[in-house]
N, C-alpha and C positions, 0 to 999 in steps of 0.2 A: 442543385441545378436539375438533378433527375426528378426530384419531387416537385420542383416549380413546373416543369414541362408537363408532367402527367396531370398536375391539377389544372392547368389551363387547357389541356386538350380535353380534360373531362368536363370543363365547364360549359353550361348550355350558353347558346349565342346570346340570348336576351339578357343573361347575366354579365356577360362579359362587357357589353356595352355600358350596362349600369355601374359595374365595377369601376370602368374608366372615366366615366362622367363625375362619380361621386368622389373618387380619389383625388382630393385636393393636394397640391403641392404646397407645402409649408415653405414659402419662399423668403430667404435672406441671401440675395444673389450678389455676389461681388464677381467681378471680372478684373483681376489686377494683371494688366498688360500694358503695352506701348499704346493701345488704342483709348486708355483712359479707363475710369472705373464707374461701373454703374452702381451708385451708392445706396446702401441699405436705407430705407425709411425707418422712422421712429416705431412704428407698429410693425407686426409680422403679418405681411399680406398672404393671401392665398391666390394661387392661379390654377385653374383646372388642367388636368391632363387632357391631351386630344384623345378622341374616341378610338378604341381600337376594335379589331374584329378578328374573327377566326378565319385562317386561311387554309386552303387546300395544300399549299405548298409548305414544307417543314420549315425553310427559311424564306421570308417575304423580301422582295426587292424593296429598299428604302424608298418612301414616298416624300419628297420634298414638300415642305408647306408652301402655300400660296404666296405670290408676291404682291405686295401692295406699298405704293407710295404714301408715305405720311409726312406731308411737307408743311412748311411754314414760310410766309413772305416775311422777311427780317427788313423793315423799312428804315433807311437811312436819311430820306429826305427830312429836313427839319429836326433830325435826331429824334424822330417819333419813337423808334425802337433803340436804335443805337447808330452812331455814338452820341450820347448826350453831353460829354465832356470834350472839350477841344484838347487835341494832342499838339498844341504849340510849344509846351514845355516838357521835360522829362516827367514830372508828377502827373502832368495832364494825361501823357501817353500810358503810364502805370493804371490811372484810373480808368481810362478807356479800355485797356485791355483787361482788366479786373471784371468790369460791368460786362464784357462780352463773355468771358468764361462763365461767369455766375449765369447769365442767360442760356448759354449752351448746355451747361450741366442740367439747367431745368428742362429744356428740350429733350435731352436723353431720357430723363426720368419720366417724361410725359409721351414718351414713344415716338418721337420724331425721327425720321431717318434721312430727310433731305431738307436742306436750307436753300430758299431762294434770297440770296443776298443782293440788295440793291446796290449795284456799283456804277451806274450812271444814273444821275438824279435828273436835272434840268439843264444839260448841256455841260454838266461838271461831273467830276469823278470822285469816286471813294479812294482812289489810289493815284499816285504820281505818274504822269504820262506827258509826253511832248505834244500829244494831239489836242487834248483838252485840259482846263484848268483843274486843279485839286478843289473839292468842294469846301467852302467855308465851314461847313457842319463838321468835317474832320480837323481843321486846323483855322483857326480864325484869321492868322496871320499867313496862311497859305505854306508855312514852313512846318518841317516835322523834325523831330529829334534825329540825330544820325543813326542811319541803319534801321530805322522804323518804317515799315510797309504796312499800313492798316489791312490792306486785302491779303497780302502774303499772311499775316498773322492770323486772320480770321479763317483762311482756308486750312491752315495748319491745325487751329484749334478745332475746327470741324471734323477733319479727318482724324485727329487723335482721339476723337469720342466716336469714331465709326459712322459720322454723317456725311453724305456728299454734299457737294457746294455747286449751286447753279448760279451764274453771274446774271442778275436781274438787271436789264438794260431798258431804261425808258427811251423810246426811240424818238419820236417826233417833237415832243413839247421841249421849249427851250427856258420856259419859266415866265415870270412876269416881266412888265416892261421895266421896272427898277432893276430887277436882277440882271435882265440882258444889257441894259445900258450901263451898269456899274461894271460888268466884265468889259463891255467894250471899250470904256474909260481906260482900262489897263490893257487894251490891246489882246484881251484873251476871249476865248470862244468862238463858237461858229459864225454867229452874228458878225462878230467884229471883221472876221475874214471874208465873209460871204453875205453881206447884207440883202443883195439882191435875190438870194435863195431862201429867204425868210418871209413869213407871212405873218401878219398880225390879225388876231381876233379878240375883241375886247382889250382886255388887259395883260393878255398872254401872247407870246411869240412861239412860232412853230417852223421847223424846218419844212420846206415844200416838199411833199411826197412824190410830186411829179419830176422832180429834178434828177437826172442821172447822177449829178455830183453829189447829192445827198447820200445816195446809195453807195457811192464810192468812198464818202466819208465814214459810213457806218461800217463798210467792210473793212477799213483800215483800222477803226477802233477795234473790231472783233478781232482781226488778225494779230495785232498788238497785244490783246488780252490774252488769247489762248496761247501764244508763243512764249510770254513772259510768266503766266500764272497756271498752276495745275488745277483749273476748274474742271468740273466734271460735265457742265452743261452751260449753254447760254440761253437765257430766258428773256424773250421779247415782249415788252409791255408797251402800251399806248402805240402798239402797231396798227394804226387806224386813223381816220380822220377825226377831226375834233367834235365835240358836241354841237348840235345844231348846223348839220351840214349846209342848209341854206345860207347861213350867215358867212361861212368860211369862203373868203374872196380869192380864189384861184382861176377865176375867169381868164386872165392872160395866159396862164399856164395851160389851161384846157385848150385855148384857141391854137397856141403855139406848138403844142407838144401832144398832139392827137393825131397821128397819121391814119389810124385805121378808122377815124371819125366815129368813135364809140359814143353812145350816150354817156352824159355826164358820170352818173353813178357808175356805170360799168367801168368808165375810163379810171375813175378812182380806185375801184377794185383792183383793176390791173396794175396800178400803181403800187399799191400796198403788197400785192403778191409778188410782184417785181422785186421789191425789198428783200422780201423773206427769200426769194430764189437767189439773190444776189449773196445774202449770208450763208446760206445753205452751201453754195459753191465755194465760198471762201473756207468754211470749215471742212469740206470735202478735200480741200487741197492742202491745208495745213494742219488740221486735227480731226480726222473723221471720227475719232473715238468720243469727241465731244458732242453732247446731244444739243439739239436745237429744238427749243419748244416757244410756245406762246400763249400768253394770257389773252383772252378775248371776252367780249361781252357775253353775259350770262344767258341770253335767249338768242338762238340762231335765226329764225325769222317767225313771223306770225303765225300762229297755230288757228285753225277753225275753232270757233266757239264750241264748248263754253271756256276755252282757254284765254286767260285774261291778255290785254295787249301789254304794250311797253315799249322797249328800247332795243333794237335788233343789230345783230352783227351784219347782215347782208343789207338791210333796208336803210340803216341809218349811219353806220360808220365804215362801211365798204370792206368789211372783212368776210372771207368765205373759207372757213376751216376745211370743209368738204373739198374744195378744189386744192387746198395745200396737202391734204393727205392723198389725194389721187394723183398729183404731181411728185409725191414723195420728198417734199422739201422741209417737212417738220417731222420730228420724232414723236412728239405728244402735243396735246393742247390743254390749256387749263381755263375752262369757262368760268367766269366770275359769277356764280349764281348766288349772288347775296340776297335772296328773296326767301319767303316761306309760303307755305300753304299751297294754293293753286298756282301761284307765279313760280313756285319751285318744282312741284310735282308734275305738272304738265310738260315743263321745259327740260327737267332733267331725264324724263322718258324719252323726249324728242332727242336729246344727245346720245342716249343710249341706243336708241333703235336706229336713227338716221346715220349718226356720224360715227359712233364707237366701232361699227362693223369695218371701217376704213382705216381706223387708228386709234391708239390708245387715248382715252380721255381721263383726266384728273379733275374731280369736281372741286373749284374753288368755293369755300364755305365762309359766310361774313360773320365770324365771330364777334366781330366789333359791334354787331347790332345788339348783342346783349348789354352793351354799356353806353349807347346813345339814346336818343328819344324813340327807338322803334319798339320798345316793350318787348322783345323777345324774352323767351324763358329757355331755360337749359333743355327742356323737353323738345324745343323746336330743333335744336342741334342733334339730339338723339334721333328725332324722326328723319332727319335729312341723312345722318349717318346710316341708319338702317336702309333707307332707300337707295343709297349709292351702293351698299353691299348687295341689296336685292337685284340690281340691274348688274353687278359684276363689273364695275368700271375699276379703272386702274389704280385708284386711290383718291385722296383728298389732300387739299392745301388750305391751310387757315389764313386768313387775312384778319389781324396782323399779329405780330409775335406777342406784343405785350398783352393785348386782349386774349389771345390763346391761353397765355400762362394763367391770366386772371381766372379764366374759365376752368382750367385744369385744377386750381386750388379749389374751386367749387365744387368739383365732382364728388360724388359719394365714393366711398372706398372701394366698392366692388367695381366701379367703372375705372378708377385709377389702377386697380389690380390688373385688369385687363390689358393695360399698356406696359407693364412692367418688362415683359420680355420682347426683345426686337423683333422686327417684321422684315423680311426680305423685300429688297427694292426690285421692280422691274428693270429689265435690261434695255437700255438705251445707247444709240451711238453704235460705231463699229466696235468690233471685237479688239481688245488691246493688240498693241503692235507686237508686243512679246508674246508668243503663245505660253499657254499655261503649261506647267509641268505637273508632276504628281506629288501629291501630299500624303503623309501616312503618319498616323499616330504611332508614336515611339514608346511612350512611357505614361503610366497613370500612378501617381504617387499619393498615398493616403497618409496623412500627418494630422493627428488630432481631429478636428472637424472639417479640415479643408481638403481638398482634391486638387492636385496639380496635374493638368493635361499637358503633355509636351508632343510635339510633332516634327517631322522634318519635311523637307522639301529638295527637290532633286534639281532645282535651278539655283545658281548662284546670285547674289545681290548684286547691283540693284535691277529688280524687275517691274517694280511698282505695284507688284501683286500682295494682296493680303489674304486673309482667311477667314471663313465662317465656320464656326463650332456647333455641332449638333448633338443631340442625343435622342434616344427612344427607348421604350421598355422592350425587353427582349424575352422571348420564350418560343418554343418550337410550336409552330402552326399560329403563332400570335402575330397579326399585322397591325402595327402601330405607326402613325406618322412621325416623322422627325419633329423635334422641337429645336428651334433655334436659339442657342444660348448667347453666342457672341458674333457680331458682324463687323467684317473689315478689320479683324485684329492683325496688328502690324508685327507682332513678336512670334516666337516660336512656341509659347505656352500661354496658359490661362488658369487661375486659381479661383475655385468657386466653393461655396460652402456646401457641405454635405447635408446641411439642414433641409435644402430645399429638393433633395432626391428622395423619392418614395423609398421606405424601408423594406428590407428582407427581398429585394427584387434584383434581378439582373439587368444592368444598364448597358446599352452599346453606344459608344461615342463614335462620331465621324467628323472628318475635317475636308474642306474644299478650298481650293484656291479661288480667289475672287478679285475684282477691282471696283472702285467706287461708282462706275457706270452700271454696275449690276451684273454684268457678265461673269460666268463662273466656269471653271474647269471641272475635272472630273471628281465625284465624290470619292473619297477614300474607302478601304474595307473597314468594317466595323471593328472596334476594340472593346472587349467585355470588361465589365467592371461589376462585381457582385456587391451592393451596398447592404451590409450587414454589420451590426454591432455583435452579434452572437459569435460571428467568426473570429472577432478580436479578442474575445475572453480567454 
């Protein structure tokens, strides 16, 4: 230890940076704990150490790594991503669960830390409820094996792997005419109960955004959802008017329910904002720790030339995320920027400069365009990720899950390696109801090539608290950022392979309590471990 400290102090600053950039961690990372396992890949990938620097202080204060949402939309309508198998029988249920587990394992390997799971499809649900019918996508017969709840299973499976779950709810659309009429014949669905509050456009039906009872219905759905299920967020999709605003026949509602005599588009915008405000107040009442977010159209409003035109939040579908942030009724937004080149670059800059100063913006990326007729290349996605990082946005979400995993399998090895270690999530929603206690690493046990780190916590179960495990290189006057090894660990220990640790150096481990919303407690004191084969001889 004395020689290590002297060596580091004597090293020129320009060399310490080079050392830490070039010292690659040979990674075969295992995390065996109740949160699930990050499985080793067939090859032995490399992950770069963070850049260190020389500090004037003998002991530098630990630097937490940056927070970034890495999300995916897991689409359940038509079984696009999951479930592709009906669970009306026990074998079907098993196959449904196994296919989800396989997909979630792949998410973890690909660096995903957040799942937007579609739970309201088109006026039907992924889970059993007295308020709306179960989707035939889940069970063709509408019945499930005794004790099986697909949403509860999915939440537990995500949390088991350290991923947060946001319940993705499609708000106004009720589906095609055939779908709506089919439910109505069975006496099911919103249309069957309130046909006077539904409007048709083309072959599709929508709940009328102007109706207060529509807001009440959605508030009941959200209240039921968050009181029965341990979701980390509610994610609103299609919280807008339908495409082709001039074709949407809401004239009667406009004439009857416009006391302030607003212009029609302003009135529509007020209706959408009123829905979000209602759901925000519902969450604040029953589950303030649950985050509320919205997906919105990928362009806020028309920019001056040479920016290209297109389809816009404010001008076309009556969304105004700036107002939502100013009123404090959303935690973050996810603009669906499914474009490239100028259509992407001009408008991501607009989100970053005009909207992001008022609240977190997570960029929605359309990886599905790699596999349709859009002729996108992987380089288009690389460019978009670089641009998002340049503007310092709060992360990305990929639409949709199946195509995201296709893309991941096509990534070159060095790109996959960058995703192996987990990334801290940004914190959304209120602080947890039970305040954090103090965690402390109690023991580091070295056996063969494995290292088991155990910790204690001064609060008794159950608290709903989990733990983040970090390490950094240690040396006198050496300032190295923390590296996140495991996120939302639910046990009291984690086992890792010593192969990934740099050799003949002093390592400092830290633990902190956390919850799936991203909030964290106080970081523990460091616990030192000298990774040396020489000392074992």
